[in-house]
C-alpha positions as protocol buffer text, in pm:
chain_id: "A"
residue {
  index: 1
  type: UNK
  ca { x: -274 y: 1279 z: -524 }
}
residue {
  index: 2
  type: UNK
  ca { x: -379 y: 913 z: -616 }
}
residue {
  index: 3
  type: UNK
  ca { x: -140 y: 655 z: -685 }
}
residue {
  index: 4
  type: UNK
  ca { x: -219 y: 277 z: -736 }
}
residue {
  index: 5
  type: UNK
  ca { x: 5 y: 45 z: -588 }
}
residue {
  index: 6
  type: UNK
  ca { x: -26 y: -339 z: -726 }
}
residue {
  index: 7
  type: UNK
  ca { x: 182 y: -642 z: -534 }
}
residue {
  index: 8
  type: UNK
  ca { x: 144 y: -1019 z: -551 }
}
residue {
  index: 9
  type: UNK
  ca { x: 254 y: -1105 z: -880 }
}
residue {
  index: 10
  type: UNK
  ca { x: 533 y: -1391 z: -926 }
}
residue {
  index: 11
  type: UNK
  ca { x: 572 y: -1699 z: -1134 }
}
residue {
  index: 12
  type: UNK
  ca { x: 285 y: -1996 z: -1075 }
}
residue {
  index: 13
  type: UNK
  ca { x: 266 y: -2286 z: -1206 }
}
residue {
  index: 14
  type: UNK
  ca { x: -25 y: -2398 z: -1448 }
}
residue {
  index: 15
  type: UNK
  ca { x: -317 y: -2511 z: -1221 }
}
residue {
  index: 16
  type: UNK
  ca { x: -194 y: -2315 z: -951 }
}
residue {
  index: 17
  type: UNK
  ca { x: -321 y: -1984 z: -756 }
}
residue {
  index: 18
  type: UNK
  ca { x: -218 y: -1624 z: -690 }
}
residue {
  index: 19
  type: UNK
  ca { x: -362 y: -1323 z: -532 }
}
residue {
  index: 20
  type: UNK
  ca { x: -261 y: -1019 z: -621 }
}
residue {
  index: 21
  type: UNK
  ca { x: -356 y: -665 z: -450 }
}
residue {
  index: 22
  type: UNK
  ca { x: -386 y: -317 z: -517 }
}
residue {
  index: 23
  type: UNK
  ca { x: -370 y: -17 z: -305 }
}
residue {
  index: 24
  type: UNK
  ca { x: -523 y: 313 z: -400 }
}
residue {
  index: 25
  type: UNK
  ca { x: -301 y: 559 z: -170 }
}
residue {
  index: 26
  type: UNK
  ca { x: -488 y: 893 z: -162 }
}
residue {
  index: 27
  type: UNK
  ca { x: -802 y: 804 z: -245 }
}
residue {
  index: 28
  type: UNK
  ca { x: -1045 y: 986 z: -2 }
}
residue {
  index: 29
  type: UNK
  ca { x: -1388 y: 936 z: -108 }
}
residue {
  index: 30
  type: UNK
  ca { x: -1575 y: 649 z: 39 }
}
residue {
  index: 31
  type: UNK
  ca { x: -1673 y: 453 z: -233 }
}
residue {
  index: 32
  type: UNK
  ca { x: -1494 y: 400 z: -565 }
}
residue {
  index: 33
  type: UNK
  ca { x: -1491 y: 140 z: -837 }
}
residue {
  index: 34
  type: UNK
  ca { x: -1167 y: -71 z: -887 }
}
residue {
  index: 35
  type: UNK
  ca { x: -1105 y: -276 z: -1185 }
}
residue {
  index: 36
  type: UNK
  ca { x: -823 y: -519 z: -1328 }
}
residue {
  index: 37
  type: UNK
  ca { x: -657 y: -524 z: -1663 }
}
residue {
  index: 38
  type: UNK
  ca { x: -432 y: -768 z: -1836 }
}
residue {
  index: 39
  type: UNK
  ca { x: -195 y: -744 z: -2086 }
}
residue {
  index: 40
  type: UNK
  ca { x: -28 y: -1024 z: -2240 }
}
residue {
  index: 41
  type: UNK
  ca { x: 274 y: -1034 z: -2399 }
}
residue {
  index: 42
  type: UNK
  ca { x: 247 y: -861 z: -2732 }
}
residue {
  index: 43
  type: UNK
  ca { x: -109 y: -750 z: -2710 }
}
residue {
  index: 44
  type: UNK
  ca { x: -381 y: -484 z: -2612 }
}
residue {
  index: 45
  type: UNK
  ca { x: -444 y: -462 z: -2237 }
}
residue {
  index: 46
  type: UNK
  ca { x: -790 y: -560 z: -2148 }
}
residue {
  index: 47
  type: UNK
  ca { x: -1036 y: -566 z: -1860 }
}
residue {
  index: 48
  type: UNK
  ca { x: -1083 y: -882 z: -1689 }
}
residue {
  index: 49
  type: UNK
  ca { x: -1276 y: -780 z: -1360 }
}
residue {
  index: 50
  type: UNK
  ca { x: -1432 y: -497 z: -1216 }
}
residue {
  index: 51
  type: UNK
  ca { x: -1602 y: -407 z: -885 }
}
residue {
  index: 52
  type: UNK
  ca { x: -1838 y: -119 z: -868 }
}
residue {
  index: 53
  type: UNK
  ca { x: -1893 y: 121 z: -604 }
}
residue {
  index: 54
  type: UNK
  ca { x: -2184 y: -108 z: -476 }
}
residue {
  index: 55
  type: UNK
  ca { x: -1961 y: -381 z: -432 }
}
residue {
  index: 56
  type: UNK
  ca { x: -2081 y: -598 z: -782 }
}
residue {
  index: 57
  type: UNK
  ca { x: -1857 y: -755 z: -995 }
}
residue {
  index: 58
  type: UNK
  ca { x: -1786 y: -849 z: -1350 }
}
residue {
  index: 59
  type: UNK
  ca { x: -1565 y: -1055 z: -1509 }
}
residue {
  index: 60
  type: UNK
  ca { x: -1462 y: -1127 z: -1873 }
}
residue {
  index: 61
  type: UNK
  ca { x: -1493 y: -1462 z: -1993 }
}
residue {
  index: 62
  type: UNK
  ca { x: -1189 y: -1548 z: -1994 }
}
residue {
  index: 63
  type: UNK
  ca { x: -1153 y: -1570 z: -1646 }
}
residue {
  index: 64
  type: UNK
  ca { x: -1520 y: -1610 z: -1499 }
}
residue {
  index: 65
  type: UNK
  ca { x: -1526 y: -1880 z: -1284 }
}
residue {
  index: 66
  type: UNK
  ca { x: -1132 y: -1912 z: -1199 }
}
residue {
  index: 67
  type: UNK
  ca { x: -1063 y: -1558 z: -1077 }
}
residue {
  index: 68
  type: UNK
  ca { x: -1248 y: -1382 z: -787 }
}
residue {
  index: 69
  type: UNK
  ca { x: -1235 y: -935 z: -772 }
}
residue {
  index: 70
  type: UNK
  ca { x: -1291 y: -817 z: -419 }
}
residue {
  index: 71
  type: UNK
  ca { x: -1281 y: -489 z: -281 }
}
residue {
  index: 72
  type: UNK
  ca { x: -1233 y: -345 z: 75 }
}
residue {
  index: 73
  type: UNK
  ca { x: -1281 y: 25 z: 85 }
}
residue {
  index: 74
  type: UNK
  ca { x: -1225 y: 87 z: 427 }
}
residue {
  index: 75
  type: UNK
  ca { x: -837 y: -11 z: 310 }
}
residue {
  index: 76
  type: UNK
  ca { x: -911 y: 138 z: -50 }
}
residue {
  index: 77
  type: UNK
  ca { x: -759 y: -230 z: -158 }
}
residue {
  index: 78
  type: UNK
  ca { x: -830 y: -421 z: -444 }
}
residue {
  index: 79
  type: UNK
  ca { x: -793 y: -774 z: -447 }
}
residue {
  index: 80
  type: UNK
  ca { x: -805 y: -1058 z: -736 }
}
residue {
  index: 81
  type: UNK
  ca { x: -765 y: -1415 z: -636 }
}
residue {
  index: 82
  type: UNK
  ca { x: -614 y: -1613 z: -933 }
}
residue {
  index: 83
  type: UNK
  ca { x: -736 y: -1969 z: -912 }
}
residue {
  index: 84
  type: UNK
  ca { x: -624 y: -2262 z: -1155 }
}
residue {
  index: 85
  type: UNK
  ca { x: -405 y: -2031 z: -1378 }
}
residue {
  index: 86
  type: UNK
  ca { x: -343 y: -2120 z: -1725 }
}
residue {
  index: 87
  type: UNK
  ca { x: -32 y: -2014 z: -1925 }
}
residue {
  index: 88
  type: UNK
  ca { x: -252 y: -1755 z: -2122 }
}
residue {
  index: 89
  type: UNK
  ca { x: -282 y: -1580 z: -1848 }
}
residue {
  index: 90
  type: UNK
  ca { x: 69 y: -1461 z: -1824 }
}
residue {
  index: 91
  type: UNK
  ca { x: 118 y: -1109 z: -1855 }
}
residue {
  index: 92
  type: UNK
  ca { x: 120 y: -758 z: -1667 }
}
residue {
  index: 93
  type: UNK
  ca { x: -170 y: -679 z: -1416 }
}
residue {
  index: 94
  type: UNK
  ca { x: -273 y: -338 z: -1426 }
}
residue {
  index: 95
  type: UNK
  ca { x: -514 y: -175 z: -1157 }
}
residue {
  index: 96
  type: UNK
  ca { x: -747 y: 98 z: -1211 }
}
residue {
  index: 97
  type: UNK
  ca { x: -966 y: 335 z: -1008 }
}
residue {
  index: 98
  type: UNK
  ca { x: -1222 y: 579 z: -1068 }
}
residue {
  index: 99
  type: UNK
  ca { x: -1564 y: 735 z: -917 }
}
residue {
  index: 100
  type: UNK
  ca { x: -1744 y: 502 z: -1128 }
}
residue {
  index: 101
  type: UNK
  ca { x: -1657 y: 180 z: -1380 }
}
residue {
  index: 102
  type: UNK
  ca { x: -1576 y: 237 z: -1726 }
}
residue {
  index: 103
  type: UNK
  ca { x: -1754 y: 10 z: -1960 }
}
residue {
  index: 104
  type: UNK
  ca { x: -1475 y: 104 z: -2207 }
}
residue {
  index: 105
  type: UNK
  ca { x: -1157 y: 105 z: -1968 }
}
residue {
  index: 106
  type: UNK
  ca { x: -1142 y: 479 z: -1930 }
}
residue {
  index: 107
  type: UNK
  ca { x: -1014 y: 475 z: -1572 }
}
residue {
  index: 108
  type: UNK
  ca { x: -865 y: 822 z: -1399 }
}
residue {
  index: 109
  type: UNK
  ca { x: -555 y: 633 z: -1229 }
}
residue {
  index: 110
  type: UNK
  ca { x: -388 y: 341 z: -1286 }
}
residue {
  index: 111
  type: UNK
  ca { x: -102 y: 149 z: -1117 }
}
residue {
  index: 112
  type: UNK
  ca { x: 236 y: 41 z: -1295 }
}
residue {
  index: 113
  type: UNK
  ca { x: 150 y: -335 z: -1285 }
}
residue {
  index: 114
  type: UNK
  ca { x: 249 y: -595 z: -1131 }
}
residue {
  index: 115
  type: UNK
  ca { x: 397 y: -940 z: -1354 }
}
residue {
  index: 116
  type: UNK
  ca { x: 300 y: -1267 z: -1345 }
}
residue {
  index: 117
  type: UNK
  ca { x: 420 y: -1552 z: -1533 }
}
residue {
  index: 118
  type: UNK
  ca { x: 244 y: -1890 z: -1591 }
}
residue {
  index: 119
  type: UNK
  ca { x: 455 y: -2217 z: -1673 }
}
């Protein structure tokens, strides 16, 4: 069974940086699509970054230019480098994975999330 485990969350001051990681334990395929989702307090979860099977990345407008997603297929690990964070970046960050990317956020595997608080 595949289990996604996020790490790296915590508290950071506005303008600072934070790096999140997500390891896909039990993933046996050579390639994957992995994505990051953000759920602000009291709001719906939304996709903010994805890395597809070929390594191409896509970002939501709210994080483009500030966040960088990358994936190490050999380690089945997804990263999110968060720079110039803002208070509105506060929330729970979830990792998701599947064989292919879903434009509507339908992924088979999800992590339990990691909290990021920006003050």
